[in-house]
Biopython code that builds the backbone (N, CA, C, O; Angstrom):
import numpy as np
from Bio.PDB.StructureBuilder import StructureBuilder

atoms = [
    (1, "MET", "N", (0.842, -1.171, 0.000)),
    (1, "MET", "CA", (0.000, 0.000, 0.000)),
    (1, "MET", "C", (0.892, 1.240, 0.000)),
    (1, "MET", "O", (1.918, 1.283, 0.678)),
    (2, "THR", "N", (0.479, 2.251, -0.776)),
    (2, "THR", "CA", (1.231, 3.491, -0.861)),
    (2, "THR", "C", (0.306, 4.666, -0.564)),
    (2, "THR", "O", (-0.781, 4.770, -1.133)),
    (3, "VAL", "N", (0.746, 5.550, 0.331)),
    (3, "VAL", "CA", (0.020, 6.772, 0.620)),
    (3, "VAL", "C", (0.762, 7.919, -0.055)),
    (3, "VAL", "O", (1.968, 8.082, 0.131)),
    (4, "ILE", "N", (0.039, 8.710, -0.838)),
    (4, "ILE", "CA", (0.650, 9.788, -1.611)),
    (4, "ILE", "C", (-0.044, 11.101, -1.269)),
    (4, "ILE", "O", (-1.272, 11.182, -1.304)),
    (5, "ASN", "N", (0.731, 12.124, -0.941)),
    (5, "ASN", "CA", (0.181, 13.450, -0.725)),
    (5, "ASN", "C", (0.205, 14.164, -2.078)),
    (5, "ASN", "O", (1.270, 14.528, -2.577)),
    (6, "LEU", "N", (-0.964, 14.358, -2.659)),
    (6, "LEU", "CA", (-1.056, 14.911, -4.014)),
    (6, "LEU", "C", (-0.557, 16.340, -4.105)),
    (6, "LEU", "O", (0.101, 16.701, -5.081)),
    (7, "ASN", "N", (-0.857, 17.163, -3.105)),
    (7, "ASN", "CA", (-0.378, 18.549, -3.124)),
    (7, "ASN", "C", (1.144, 18.604, -3.054)),
    (7, "ASN", "O", (1.762, 19.419, -3.738)),
    (8, "GLU", "N", (1.754, 17.750, -2.237)),
    (8, "GLU", "CA", (3.221, 17.715, -2.154)),
    (8, "GLU", "C", (3.828, 17.263, -3.472)),
    (8, "GLU", "O", (4.823, 17.828, -3.925)),
    (9, "GLN", "N", (3.235, 16.249, -4.088)),
    (9, "GLN", "CA", (3.745, 15.763, -5.375)),
    (9, "GLN", "C", (3.685, 16.863, -6.432)),
    (9, "GLN", "O", (4.629, 17.043, -7.201)),
    (10, "ALA", "N", (2.577, 17.593, -6.467)),
    (10, "ALA", "CA", (2.433, 18.675, -7.448)),
    (10, "ALA", "C", (3.438, 19.793, -7.191)),
    (10, "ALA", "O", (4.014, 20.343, -8.129)),
    (11, "ALA", "N", (3.646, 20.125, -5.925)),
    (11, "ALA", "CA", (4.576, 21.206, -5.569)),
    (11, "ALA", "C", (6.013, 20.861, -5.957)),
    (11, "ALA", "O", (6.809, 21.758, -6.237)),
    (12, "GLN", "N", (6.350, 19.582, -5.977)),
    (12, "GLN", "CA", (7.713, 19.149, -6.287)),
    (12, "GLN", "C", (8.002, 19.086, -7.790)),
    (12, "GLN", "O", (9.152, 18.908, -8.191)),
    (13, "LEU", "N", (6.981, 19.228, -8.612)),
    (13, "LEU", "CA", (7.197, 19.159, -10.058)),
    (13, "LEU", "C", (8.032, 20.346, -10.527)),
    (13, "LEU", "O", (7.875, 21.460, -10.029)),
    (14, "ALA", "N", (8.911, 20.100, -11.480)),
    (14, "ALA", "CA", (9.834, 21.133, -11.968)),
    (14, "ALA", "C", (9.109, 22.288, -12.647)),
    (14, "ALA", "O", (9.565, 23.430, -12.586)),
    (15, "SER", "N", (7.989, 21.999, -13.291)),
    (15, "SER", "CA", (7.240, 23.059, -13.963)),
    (15, "SER", "C", (5.750, 22.750, -13.924)),
    (15, "SER", "O", (5.337, 21.604, -13.743)),
    (16, "SER", "N", (4.962, 23.793, -14.098)),
    (16, "SER", "CA", (3.514, 23.608, -14.138)),
    (16, "SER", "C", (3.111, 22.997, -15.475)),
    (16, "SER", "O", (3.861, 23.041, -16.450)),
    (17, "TRP", "N", (1.937, 22.439, -15.495)),
    (17, "TRP", "CA", (1.320, 21.841, -16.678)),
    (17, "TRP", "C", (2.077, 20.637, -17.228)),
    (17, "TRP", "O", (1.795, 20.188, -18.339)),
    (18, "LYS", "N", (3.031, 20.109, -16.472)),
    (18, "LYS", "CA", (3.719, 18.874, -16.849)),
    (18, "LYS", "C", (3.315, 17.818, -15.831)),
    (18, "LYS", "O", (3.742, 17.870, -14.678)),
    (19, "SER", "N", (2.497, 16.863, -16.251)),
    (19, "SER", "CA", (1.972, 15.880, -15.317)),
    (19, "SER", "C", (2.992, 14.795, -14.994)),
    (19, "SER", "O", (3.931, 14.544, -15.749)),
    (20, "LYS", "N", (2.773, 14.165, -13.847)),
    (20, "LYS", "CA", (3.592, 13.039, -13.400)),
    (20, "LYS", "C", (2.648, 11.875, -13.113)),
    (20, "LYS", "O", (1.688, 12.020, -12.356)),
    (21, "VAL", "N", (2.922, 10.725, -13.715)),
    (21, "VAL", "CA", (2.120, 9.527, -13.445)),
    (21, "VAL", "C", (2.520, 8.984, -12.079)),
    (21, "VAL", "O", (3.686, 8.672, -11.837)),
    (22, "LEU", "N", (1.534, 8.877, -11.188)),
    (22, "LEU", "CA", (1.795, 8.373, -9.835)),
    (22, "LEU", "C", (1.510, 6.888, -9.709)),
    (22, "LEU", "O", (1.965, 6.242, -8.765)),
    (23, "GLY", "N", (0.761, 6.344, -10.655)),
    (23, "GLY", "CA", (0.432, 4.926, -10.620)),
    (23, "GLY", "C", (-0.543, 4.584, -11.729)),
    (23, "GLY", "O", (-0.988, 5.447, -12.485)),
    (24, "ASN", "N", (-0.865, 3.291, -11.805)),
    (24, "ASN", "CA", (-1.760, 2.796, -12.851)),
    (24, "ASN", "C", (-2.843, 1.887, -12.272)),
    (24, "ASN", "O", (-2.961, 0.732, -12.682)),
    (25, "PRO", "N", (-3.643, 2.399, -11.315)),
    (25, "PRO", "CA", (-4.691, 1.552, -10.740)),
    (25, "PRO", "C", (-5.743, 1.191, -11.794)),
    (25, "PRO", "O", (-6.126, 2.028, -12.612)),
    (26, "ALA", "N", (-6.197, -0.039, -11.765)),
    (26, "ALA", "CA", (-7.230, -0.522, -12.694)),
    (26, "ALA", "C", (-6.849, -0.284, -14.153)),
    (26, "ALA", "O", (-7.725, -0.180, -15.012)),
    (27, "GLY", "N", (-5.546, -0.197, -14.442)),
    (27, "GLY", "CA", (-5.085, -0.060, -15.810)),
    (27, "GLY", "C", (-5.192, 1.331, -16.409)),
    (27, "GLY", "O", (-5.091, 1.484, -17.626)),
    (28, "VAL", "N", (-5.395, 2.360, -15.574)),
    (28, "VAL", "CA", (-5.441, 3.735, -16.075)),
    (28, "VAL", "C", (-4.269, 4.527, -15.509)),
    (28, "VAL", "O", (-3.668, 4.140, -14.507)),
    (29, "ASN", "N", (-3.950, 5.651, -16.170)),
    (29, "ASN", "CA", (-2.944, 6.566, -15.636)),
    (29, "ASN", "C", (-3.593, 7.448, -14.575)),
    (29, "ASN", "O", (-4.671, 8.004, -14.788)),
    (30, "PHE", "N", (-2.934, 7.569, -13.444)),
    (30, "PHE", "CA", (-3.347, 8.470, -12.372)),
    (30, "PHE", "C", (-2.231, 9.495, -12.274)),
    (30, "PHE", "O", (-1.155, 9.209, -11.748)),
    (31, "LYS", "N", (-2.498, 10.715, -12.794)),
    (31, "LYS", "CA", (-1.464, 11.743, -12.924)),
    (31, "LYS", "C", (-1.794, 12.944, -12.046)),
    (31, "LYS", "O", (-2.956, 13.216, -11.744)),
    (32, "VAL", "N", (-0.748, 13.652, -11.645)),
    (32, "VAL", "CA", (-0.917, 14.898, -10.900)),
    (32, "VAL", "C", (-0.145, 15.995, -11.617)),
    (32, "VAL", "O", (0.896, 15.746, -12.225)),
    (33, "LEU", "N", (-0.675, 17.223, -11.537)),
    (33, "LEU", "CA", (0.055, 18.359, -12.068)),
    (33, "LEU", "C", (-0.302, 19.608, -11.280)),
    (33, "LEU", "O", (-1.267, 19.642, -10.516)),
    (34, "ARG", "N", (0.502, 20.617, -11.494)),
    (34, "ARG", "CA", (0.324, 21.900, -10.816)),
    (34, "ARG", "C", (-0.140, 22.940, -11.829)),
    (34, "ARG", "O", (0.475, 23.119, -12.881)),
    (35, "MET", "N", (-1.237, 23.624, -11.496)),
    (35, "MET", "CA", (-1.737, 24.735, -12.320)),
    (35, "MET", "C", (-1.195, 26.028, -11.722)),
    (35, "MET", "O", (-1.241, 26.216, -10.506)),
    (36, "ASP", "N", (-0.679, 26.925, -12.573)),
    (36, "ASP", "CA", (0.004, 28.118, -12.062)),
    (36, "ASP", "C", (-0.627, 29.438, -12.487)),
    (36, "ASP", "O", (0.007, 30.487, -12.370)),
    (37, "GLY", "N", (-1.855, 29.406, -12.973)),
    (37, "GLY", "CA", (-2.518, 30.633, -13.395)),
    (37, "GLY", "C", (-2.423, 30.891, -14.886)),
    (37, "GLY", "O", (-3.215, 31.657, -15.436)),
    (38, "SER", "N", (-1.459, 30.259, -15.548)),
    (38, "SER", "CA", (-1.327, 30.465, -16.989)),
    (38, "SER", "C", (-2.298, 29.544, -17.735)),
    (38, "SER", "O", (-2.685, 28.497, -17.216)),
    (39, "PRO", "N", (-2.688, 29.935, -18.947)),
    (39, "PRO", "CA", (-3.606, 29.093, -19.720)),
    (39, "PRO", "C", (-2.890, 27.879, -20.298)),
    (39, "PRO", "O", (-1.663, 27.848, -20.392)),
    (40, "TYR", "N", (-3.679, 26.884, -20.683)),
    (40, "TYR", "CA", (-3.157, 25.698, -21.363)),
    (40, "TYR", "C", (-3.971, 25.547, -22.650)),
    (40, "TYR", "O", (-5.200, 25.604, -22.612)),
    (41, "PRO", "N", (-3.297, 25.355, -23.787)),
    (41, "PRO", "CA", (-3.994, 25.348, -25.076)),
    (41, "PRO", "C", (-4.954, 24.164, -25.245)),
    (41, "PRO", "O", (-4.854, 23.150, -24.554)),
    (42, "ASP", "N", (-5.880, 24.330, -26.180)),
    (42, "ASP", "CA", (-6.834, 23.262, -26.491)),
    (42, "ASP", "C", (-6.116, 21.982, -26.886)),
    (42, "ASP", "O", (-5.055, 21.994, -27.510)),
    (43, "GLU", "N", (-6.738, 20.886, -26.499)),
    (43, "GLU", "CA", (-6.293, 19.567, -26.922)),
    (43, "GLU", "C", (-7.530, 18.701, -27.077)),
    (43, "GLU", "O", (-8.602, 19.044, -26.579)),
    (44, "VAL", "N", (-7.382, 17.587, -27.764)),
    (44, "VAL", "CA", (-8.492, 16.664, -27.960)),
    (44, "VAL", "C", (-7.935, 15.241, -27.871)),
    (44, "VAL", "O", (-6.822, 14.969, -28.321)),
    (45, "HIS", "N", (-8.724, 14.342, -27.285)),
    (45, "HIS", "CA", (-8.278, 12.955, -27.098)),
    (45, "HIS", "C", (-9.311, 12.008, -27.690)),
    (45, "HIS", "O", (-10.468, 12.379, -27.887)),
    (46, "ASP", "N", (-8.885, 10.792, -27.970)),
    (46, "ASP", "CA", (-9.808, 9.771, -28.455)),
    (46, "ASP", "C", (-10.327, 8.908, -27.304)),
    (46, "ASP", "O", (-10.738, 7.766, -27.510)),
    (47, "PHE", "N", (-10.304, 9.463, -26.097)),
    (47, "PHE", "CA", (-10.788, 8.774, -24.901)),
    (47, "PHE", "C", (-11.397, 9.803, -23.949)),
    (47, "PHE", "O", (-11.074, 10.989, -24.020)),
    (48, "ASP", "N", (-12.272, 9.349, -23.068)),
    (48, "ASP", "CA", (-12.782, 10.216, -22.006)),
    (48, "ASP", "C", (-11.647, 10.513, -21.040)),
    (48, "ASP", "O", (-10.798, 9.657, -20.787)),
    (49, "GLU", "N", (-11.633, 11.729, -20.500)),
    (49, "GLU", "CA", (-10.591, 12.147, -19.565)),
    (49, "GLU", "C", (-11.253, 12.734, -18.326)),
    (49, "GLU", "O", (-12.114, 13.608, -18.429)),
    (50, "ALA", "N", (-10.847, 12.250, -17.150)),
    (50, "ALA", "CA", (-11.371, 12.786, -15.896)),
    (50, "ALA", "C", (-10.379, 13.805, -15.346)),
    (50, "ALA", "O", (-9.182, 13.532, -15.258)),
    (51, "LEU", "N", (-10.883, 14.983, -14.975)),
    (51, "LEU", "CA", (-10.076, 16.082, -14.435)),
    (51, "LEU", "C", (-10.612, 16.396, -13.039)),
    (51, "LEU", "O", (-11.703, 16.948, -12.898)),
    (52, "LEU", "N", (-9.846, 16.044, -12.018)),
    (52, "LEU", "CA", (-10.257, 16.170, -10.623)),
    (52, "LEU", "C", (-9.427, 17.246, -9.935)),
    (52, "LEU", "O", (-8.206, 17.127, -9.840)),
    (53, "VAL", "N", (-10.090, 18.294, -9.457)),
    (53, "VAL", "CA", (-9.391, 19.383, -8.780)),
    (53, "VAL", "C", (-9.227, 19.005, -7.307)),
    (53, "VAL", "O", (-10.207, 18.844, -6.579)),
    (54, "ILE", "N", (-7.978, 18.868, -6.889)),
    (54, "ILE", "CA", (-7.651, 18.523, -5.503)),
    (54, "ILE", "C", (-7.603, 19.781, -4.651)),
    (54, "ILE", "O", (-8.035, 19.785, -3.498)),
    (55, "ASP", "N", (-7.074, 20.842, -5.234)),
    (55, "ASP", "CA", (-6.925, 22.104, -4.522)),
    (55, "ASP", "C", (-6.981, 23.231, -5.543)),
    (55, "ASP", "O", (-6.362, 23.131, -6.603)),
    (56, "GLY", "N", (-7.710, 24.297, -5.245)),
    (56, "GLY", "CA", (-7.753, 25.455, -6.131)),
    (56, "GLY", "C", (-8.956, 25.451, -7.047)),
    (56, "GLY", "O", (-10.045, 25.019, -6.667)),
    (57, "CYS", "N", (-8.747, 25.942, -8.272)),
    (57, "CYS", "CA", (-9.824, 26.080, -9.248)),
    (57, "CYS", "C", (-9.261, 25.945, -10.661)),
    (57, "CYS", "O", (-8.291, 26.610, -11.022)),
    (58, "MET", "N", (-9.883, 25.077, -11.449)),
    (58, "MET", "CA", (-9.534, 24.945, -12.861)),
    (58, "MET", "C", (-10.628, 25.641, -13.669)),
    (58, "MET", "O", (-11.816, 25.385, -13.471)),
    (59, "ARG", "N", (-10.219, 26.514, -14.572)),
    (59, "ARG", "CA", (-11.157, 27.218, -15.447)),
    (59, "ARG", "C", (-11.134, 26.509, -16.802)),
    (59, "ARG", "O", (-10.376, 26.879, -17.698)),
    (60, "LEU", "N", (-11.975, 25.488, -16.933)),
    (60, "LEU", "CA", (-12.004, 24.639, -18.114)),
    (60, "LEU", "C", (-12.716, 25.355, -19.256)),
    (60, "LEU", "O", (-13.852, 25.806, -19.112)),
    (61, "ASP", "N", (-12.030, 25.449, -20.392)),
    (61, "ASP", "CA", (-12.544, 26.153, -21.565)),
    (61, "ASP", "C", (-12.948, 25.131, -22.618)),
    (61, "ASP", "O", (-12.104, 24.454, -23.206)),
    (62, "ILE", "N", (-14.268, 25.033, -22.846)),
    (62, "ILE", "CA", (-14.793, 24.129, -23.862)),
    (62, "ILE", "C", (-15.631, 24.955, -24.832)),
    (62, "ILE", "O", (-16.656, 25.525, -24.458)),
    (63, "GLN", "N", (-15.182, 25.011, -26.072)),
    (63, "GLN", "CA", (-15.869, 25.758, -27.132)),
    (63, "GLN", "C", (-16.136, 27.204, -26.710)),
    (63, "GLN", "O", (-17.242, 27.719, -26.873)),
    (64, "SER", "N", (-15.105, 27.846, -26.166)),
    (64, "SER", "CA", (-15.136, 29.253, -25.737)),
    (64, "SER", "C", (-16.083, 29.525, -24.572)),
    (64, "SER", "O", (-16.414, 30.679, -24.299)),
    (65, "GLN", "N", (-16.514, 28.485, -23.894)),
    (65, "GLN", "CA", (-17.314, 28.657, -22.682)),
    (65, "GLN", "C", (-16.497, 28.133, -21.503)),
    (65, "GLN", "O", (-16.104, 26.967, -21.474)),
    (66, "VAL", "N", (-16.248, 29.012, -20.531)),
    (66, "VAL", "CA", (-15.418, 28.655, -19.380)),
    (66, "VAL", "C", (-16.305, 28.181, -18.233)),
    (66, "VAL", "O", (-17.256, 28.856, -17.838)),
    (67, "THR", "N", (-15.969, 27.005, -17.709)),
    (67, "THR", "CA", (-16.655, 26.435, -16.552)),
    (67, "THR", "C", (-15.634, 26.278, -15.443)),
    (67, "THR", "O", (-14.574, 25.690, -15.655)),
    (68, "GLU", "N", (-15.937, 26.794, -14.269)),
    (68, "GLU", "CA", (-15.022, 26.647, -13.135)),
    (68, "GLU", "C", (-15.282, 25.329, -12.420)),
    (68, "GLU", "O", (-16.416, 24.995, -12.077)),
    (69, "VAL", "N", (-14.204, 24.596, -12.210)),
    (69, "VAL", "CA", (-14.242, 23.339, -11.483)),
    (69, "VAL", "C", (-13.433, 23.578, -10.211)),
    (69, "VAL", "O", (-12.246, 23.895, -10.277)),
    (70, "HIS", "N", (-14.073, 23.426, -9.063)),
    (70, "HIS", "CA", (-13.463, 23.793, -7.783)),
    (70, "HIS", "C", (-12.961, 22.577, -7.008)),
    (70, "HIS", "O", (-13.197, 21.431, -7.392)),
    (71, "THR", "N", (-12.262, 22.857, -5.906)),
    (71, "THR", "CA", (-11.735, 21.817, -5.021)),
    (71, "THR", "C", (-12.807, 20.762, -4.742)),
    (71, "THR", "O", (-13.930, 21.080, -4.349)),
    (72, "GLY", "N", (-12.433, 19.511, -4.953)),
    (72, "GLY", "CA", (-13.341, 18.399, -4.681)),
    (72, "GLY", "C", (-14.289, 18.070, -5.809)),
    (72, "GLY", "O", (-15.108, 17.161, -5.683)),
    (73, "GLU", "N", (-14.193, 18.797, -6.918)),
    (73, "GLU", "CA", (-15.065, 18.541, -8.064)),
    (73, "GLU", "C", (-14.277, 17.887, -9.196)),
    (73, "GLU", "O", (-13.067, 18.075, -9.324)),
    (74, "VAL", "N", (-14.986, 17.122, -10.006)),
    (74, "VAL", "CA", (-14.385, 16.443, -11.151)),
    (74, "VAL", "C", (-15.207, 16.758, -12.395)),
    (74, "VAL", "O", (-16.429, 16.891, -12.328)),
    (75, "CYS", "N", (-14.532, 16.873, -13.512)),
    (75, "CYS", "CA", (-15.184, 17.047, -14.804)),
    (75, "CYS", "C", (-14.704, 15.916, -15.703)),
    (75, "CYS", "O", (-13.503, 15.670, -15.814)),
    (76, "ILE", "N", (-15.633, 15.237, -16.335)),
    (76, "ILE", "CA", (-15.262, 14.187, -17.278)),
    (76, "ILE", "C", (-15.498, 14.730, -18.678)),
    (76, "ILE", "O", (-16.632, 14.988, -19.080)),
    (77, "VAL", "N", (-14.410, 14.899, -19.407)),
    (77, "VAL", "CA", (-14.465, 15.449, -20.760)),
    (77, "VAL", "C", (-14.606, 14.277, -21.732)),
    (77, "VAL", "O", (-13.745, 13.398, -21.767)),
    (78, "PRO", "N", (-15.680, 14.257, -22.517)),
    (78, "PRO", "CA", (-15.892, 13.152, -23.453)),
    (78, "PRO", "C", (-14.834, 13.098, -24.554)),
    (78, "PRO", "O", (-14.257, 14.117, -24.934)),
    (79, "ALA", "N", (-14.596, 11.910, -25.047)),
    (79, "ALA", "CA", (-13.677, 11.715, -26.167)),
    (79, "ALA", "C", (-14.094, 12.594, -27.336)),
    (79, "ALA", "O", (-15.284, 12.749, -27.613)),
    (80, "GLY", "N", (-13.103, 13.173, -28.026)),
    (80, "GLY", "CA", (-13.355, 13.972, -29.209)),
    (80, "GLY", "C", (-13.722, 15.422, -28.948)),
    (80, "GLY", "O", (-13.901, 16.189, -29.895)),
    (81, "MET", "N", (-13.841, 15.823, -27.664)),
    (81, "MET", "CA", (-14.223, 17.195, -27.348)),
    (81, "MET", "C", (-12.986, 18.051, -27.105)),
    (81, "MET", "O", (-12.250, 17.805, -26.150)),
    (82, "PRO", "N", (-12.737, 19.067, -27.962)),
    (82, "PRO", "CA", (-11.606, 19.970, -27.718)),
    (82, "PRO", "C", (-11.808, 20.720, -26.402)),
    (82, "PRO", "O", (-12.903, 21.194, -26.101)),
    (83, "HIS", "N", (-10.733, 20.816, -25.632)),
    (83, "HIS", "CA", (-10.804, 21.511, -24.348)),
    (83, "HIS", "C", (-9.433, 22.066, -23.995)),
    (83, "HIS", "O", (-8.400, 21.496, -24.345)),
    (84, "GLY", "N", (-9.450, 23.194, -23.293)),
    (84, "GLY", "CA", (-8.237, 23.834, -22.817)),
    (84, "GLY", "C", (-8.502, 24.385, -21.431)),
    (84, "GLY", "O", (-9.567, 24.165, -20.855)),
    (85, "VAL", "N", (-7.531, 25.097, -20.907)),
    (85, "VAL", "CA", (-7.680, 25.677, -19.573)),
    (85, "VAL", "C", (-7.415, 27.169, -19.681)),
    (85, "VAL", "O", (-6.383, 27.593, -20.201)),
    (86, "ALA", "N", (-8.361, 27.962, -19.182)),
    (86, "ALA", "CA", (-8.260, 29.416, -19.250)),
    (86, "ALA", "C", (-7.330, 29.947, -18.168)),
    (86, "ALA", "O", (-7.096, 29.296, -17.150)),
    (87, "ALA", "N", (-6.812, 31.133, -18.410)),
    (87, "ALA", "CA", (-5.948, 31.805, -17.435)),
    (87, "ALA", "C", (-6.678, 31.939, -16.100)),
    (87, "ALA", "O", (-7.902, 32.060, -16.052)),
    (88, "GLY", "N", (-5.909, 31.916, -15.034)),
    (88, "GLY", "CA", (-6.461, 32.045, -13.689)),
    (88, "GLY", "C", (-6.625, 30.718, -12.975)),
    (88, "GLY", "O", (-6.945, 30.695, -11.787)),
    (89, "SER", "N", (-6.414, 29.616, -13.670)),
    (89, "SER", "CA", (-6.502, 28.295, -13.033)),
    (89, "SER", "C", (-5.296, 28.107, -12.124)),
    (89, "SER", "O", (-4.170, 28.439, -12.494)),
    (90, "HIS", "N", (-5.539, 27.573, -10.935)),
    (90, "HIS", "CA", (-4.441, 27.422, -9.973)),
    (90, "HIS", "C", (-4.728, 26.244, -9.045)),
    (90, "HIS", "O", (-5.883, 25.884, -8.815)),
    (91, "GLY", "N", (-3.670, 25.656, -8.521)),
    (91, "GLY", "CA", (-3.804, 24.571, -7.552)),
    (91, "GLY", "C", (-3.304, 23.247, -8.094)),
    (91, "GLY", "O", (-2.429, 23.195, -8.959)),
    (92, "THR", "N", (-3.883, 22.174, -7.563)),
    (92, "THR", "CA", (-3.456, 20.820, -7.884)),
    (92, "THR", "C", (-4.561, 20.100, -8.649)),
    (92, "THR", "O", (-5.723, 20.116, -8.241)),
    (93, "LEU", "N", (-4.193, 19.473, -9.751)),
    (93, "LEU", "CA", (-5.130, 18.769, -10.623)),
    (93, "LEU", "C", (-4.683, 17.322, -10.774)),
    (93, "LEU", "O", (-3.499, 17.044, -10.965)),
    (94, "VAL", "N", (-5.645, 16.401, -10.686)),
    (94, "VAL", "CA", (-5.406, 14.995, -10.988)),
    (94, "VAL", "C", (-6.081, 14.687, -12.313)),
    (94, "VAL", "O", (-7.233, 15.061, -12.536)),
    (95, "ILE", "N", (-5.358, 14.005, -13.190)),
    (95, "ILE", "CA", (-5.887, 13.575, -14.484)),
    (95, "ILE", "C", (-5.931, 12.055, -14.505)),
    (95, "ILE", "O", (-4.953, 11.389, -14.167)),
    (96, "ILE", "N", (-7.066, 11.520, -14.902)),
    (96, "ILE", "CA", (-7.219, 10.066, -15.014)),
    (96, "ILE", "C", (-7.573, 9.776, -16.465)),
    (96, "ILE", "O", (-8.598, 10.229, -16.973)),
    (97, "ASP", "N", (-6.703, 9.008, -17.123)),
    (97, "ASP", "CA", (-6.919, 8.677, -18.518)),
    (97, "ASP", "C", (-6.320, 7.300, -18.812)),
    (97, "ASP", "O", (-5.644, 6.732, -17.954)),
    (98, "PRO", "N", (-6.554, 6.753, -20.011)),
    (98, "PRO", "CA", (-6.047, 5.414, -20.332)),
    (98, "PRO", "C", (-4.528, 5.338, -20.224)),
    (98, "PRO", "O", (-3.809, 6.300, -20.490)),
    (99, "ARG", "N", (-4.083, 4.181, -19.831)),
    (99, "ARG", "CA", (-2.645, 3.936, -19.729)),
    (99, "ARG", "C", (-2.004, 4.014, -21.106)),
    (99, "ARG", "O", (-2.558, 3.521, -22.088)),
    (100, "ASP", "N", (-0.828, 4.639, -21.170)),
    (100, "ASP", "CA", (-0.104, 4.784, -22.435)),
    (100, "ASP", "C", (0.357, 3.456, -22.963)),
    (100, "ASP", "O", (0.984, 3.396, -24.021)),
]
sb = StructureBuilder()
sb.init_structure("model")
sb.init_model(0)
sb.init_chain("A")
sb.init_seg("    ")
for serial, (resi, resn, name, xyz) in enumerate(atoms, 1):
    if name == "N":
        sb.init_residue(resn, " ", resi, " ")
    sb.init_atom(name, np.array(xyz, "f"), 0.0, 1.0, " ", f" {name:<3s}", serial, name[0])
structure = sb.get_structure()
């Protein structure tokens, strides 16, 4: 069994918006990253992606509509949907997606 402090892991990352895989439970990637207020450009995946805010607020931009996702909330972005992160997002984010 491993206990991981997600905020500590995010704080130790060399740069923001670069995720670190912490494990592969149930065959998925469990990643953590640090949001620093800067925007992140649109991307699209061929899989559903879960975005779980551990601390802070993510300003998720989908088709030019910004939705705030707060501490303790998760957003599941469907496959094929372009999405980015608007400026002002900050804190710790967990991403759950298929294993590479």
